[in-house]
N, C-alpha and C positions, 0 to 999 in steps of 0.2 A: 663512629661512637654515639651514641648519646650518652646523654650525662644526665640520670635522673636526678628529682629535687632532693631525693634523701640522702644521693651522692654528694651534692650539690653543698647541704648541711654538714655532712660528718666534713668534708674537705675545712669549711669554714670552724667548723669547730676545733679542727686540726691544726687550723694556721691560728686562732687564739690561743690555744694552748701552749703553743710556742711561743708566740710573743709573752706572755704569760712569764715565762720561764726564764726569757728573755729579759723582763722588766724584772724579776726576783735577783737574777745576776747584776743587774743596774744598779737595782734599790741599795745594794749591798756595796756597792762603789759609793752610790752617792750619798748614803745614809748609814753607814754602816754601825756604829753604835746604837742605835735605836731598831737597827735590822736584827742586831746580835741580842737585844733585849727581850723583843714581842716573840722572837722564834720563826721559821719556815711558815709553817702552818696559820700563823695570824698574820703575818705578812702579805700571805695569797689573799687572805679575805679584805684588806685592806686594798691589795691592789686592784681586786674584782671591783671593789666600790667607787674607788677613782677612775678604774674604766669604763666602768658604766656612767659616773659620774659626766667625763668628758664628753660622751658620746652624746648626752643631752644637748651640749652646745654647739653639735656638729663636727666633733673631732673625730675624724674616722681615720686620719694618718697616722702613721707610725711616730713622724715626728712630735706631732701636737698634743698626742696624747703622753707619750714618754715626758714630754714637757708639763700637761698637766701634774703627771706622778710627780714630777721636782716640788712644784708649787704644793704638791699637798704635803710632800712631808716639810717644806720649809715653814707653812703657814696654818697648818691643819687640813686636814678634810675636808672642810666647809670654808675652804679659804673665800671659793665663789661667792658668799652670801656672807661675809665677814666684812662688819662696817671699818672694822681694822685696815682692808685694803679695795676699797671702793673703787679705785679704779683699775683693779684687775678684773673684779665682777662687771665694771661697767663694758668692758672689751669683751670680754664673754657674751653677754648679752647682745653686744651689737650686731649687725647684719655685714656679711662680707664675707671673703674669700676665708677657710678657717688656716690657712696658711699666712694670710696677712694678719690675722688675728693672733697667732700663735707667735710670729714676729714681736707685736707691740708687745706682748706679756714676757716675751724674753728678753726683750730691752728693761720693761719695769724690774724684771729679777734683778738682771746687772744693775741697776739704778739702786735697788733694796739693798745689794748685797753691801755696796761701796757705801749706802748713806747711813745703815741701819745694823749688820752683822760688821762693818769692819776688816781689815785686814786679818784673815786667819781668824775670824770670829772672836774677835778680841770683846768686842761691844758686847756682844751675846755672853760669854763667861763671866764678863763682870758684874753684867745683869743678874747672871743665876747666881751669882756670889751675894750681892745685894738682895734680891730675893728671900735666899735662903737669912740673909741676916732681919727682914723684915718679919719672916714669916715666927722667927725666935721671939720679938718683941710685943709687946701689947700696943694697941689700938692706939693711936694720939688723935679719933675722929670718932663721933656718935654719929648718930642718927639725925640729927638737925644738921650737919655739915657733911654727910657721907659722900657725895658726890664730889665734892669740891678738895675732901680729905682724900679720896683715894686717887682723883687726878693727880694730887700732888705728889700722894708715893710713888704712883707710876712715874710721873716725872723723875722722882730722885732715884727707883731703880732702874728705868730703863729711857733716858731722854733722846735717844734717838729714835726709837719706834715710837715715842709720843709724839716728836716734831713730824714723822710719816705720816702716822694716821689722822694725824689735827684733833682739836677738843670736842670738835663735833661727832666722829667715828666713836670716839673713847666715850663720849657722855650715850651715843645708844649701846655701846657695849655693856656699861654699867648699868644701864635699865634691862639690858636683857639679861645680865647675870642676876639681877634682884629677881626678875620674872624666877628664874631658874631654879635658883635656892627655894624660890616658895614652893616649887613642884615637889621637894621634897621634904617640906615642912623643915626647911631650915629658916630660922627666924629672927636671929642676932645679928647683930653688926659683924661680928667675926667671922659668924657663918656664911653672910653674904659676900663678904669680904673674901673670904675660902676659894667660893666660884668665880667670882669677877675675875681675879689675880690668876685663876687655873686658866681662863679665857684670853687673858691676856699674852697666858704665857704660850699656850698651847693649841692657841684660835678658837675660836667663840661656839664650837662645833665639840669640846673636848669634852663634854659629860654624854658623848655618846660616837667617840673617834674610836675607830679599830686599831687606830695607830697608838692607844694609849689606853689600854684595855683594862687597867687597875685602876683609874678614875671611875669607866662603867661598871666594873665590877663591884665597889666598893659601895655606890649610890643606889645600885639595887639588888644587895645583899640582903635579902629577906629573914637573916638568921638578924639582923641587928634593928632591932623595932624601933628602938629611939632613935630621932633625928639627931640630937645632940651626940649621942654615944658613932652615930654613921660619919656624923660632921669630923668628931674628933680623930675616928679612924684615917677617913681621907687626908684630913690636914698632917697626920703622922708619914703617911705612906709618900705624900707629897714632899715633906721633910727628907726622908729617907732617898725619895729618886732623886734629890736635887744633892743631897751628901755622894750617893754613890757617883753621880757623873763629876761633880766636881771631884773627888779623891783621886779618879779612874784619869781623868782627863785633865789636870790643874793647867797644861800649857798648848794644848790640842784642842781641835772643835769638839765640842758634846755632841753636835751632829750625828 
């Protein structure tokens, strides 16, 4: 029997669709709350993006790709370039067998859960509560001490993550956040802080992350002409999201 190129492509596409369906089910087990919020259609968008991103690093086998998807849920869709997780990016960009690199990332994942998330994601829940409190308060720093003020605020909100990421990585994150804020003509200290804090909480790619479409849609909403109004809307949505998560899952994992 001769198998034509068209038939091979059809087989490959069918296998990819089946794998995608398996990852939909796996994602709902791994991160049920987030999958519930974004819905199946948006979940598939996020999964396709994660699979394509994983393949850029030579991850073609089921196990490494599934691990990449799990890290996407844990650290954001752009975790591979996020200054908060430099070790993960280094492993992905290293030469070597994909299974060995995946094992290194898996070990890093276990270490992150132990050092940062804590048992039952207790540290994450506390950080979300403290983040909501921070969002409701007036800022205690200005342009002159913006970076140091934000670092201090981050340490108060999520000290375990600050210790994990390190000061150098977080300073890079803050600079990225300032640049991203200016893309949307956000110019005040509070507006810049909003973008940086969202990156700190959801990953540095959160302004274009299919896992958090409410951020993307608000920033790109052409009906809101005034940048200040757009920033206010984004801040309100962020607070609503935090309140919703904490109200529904005060004792359980928010993931």
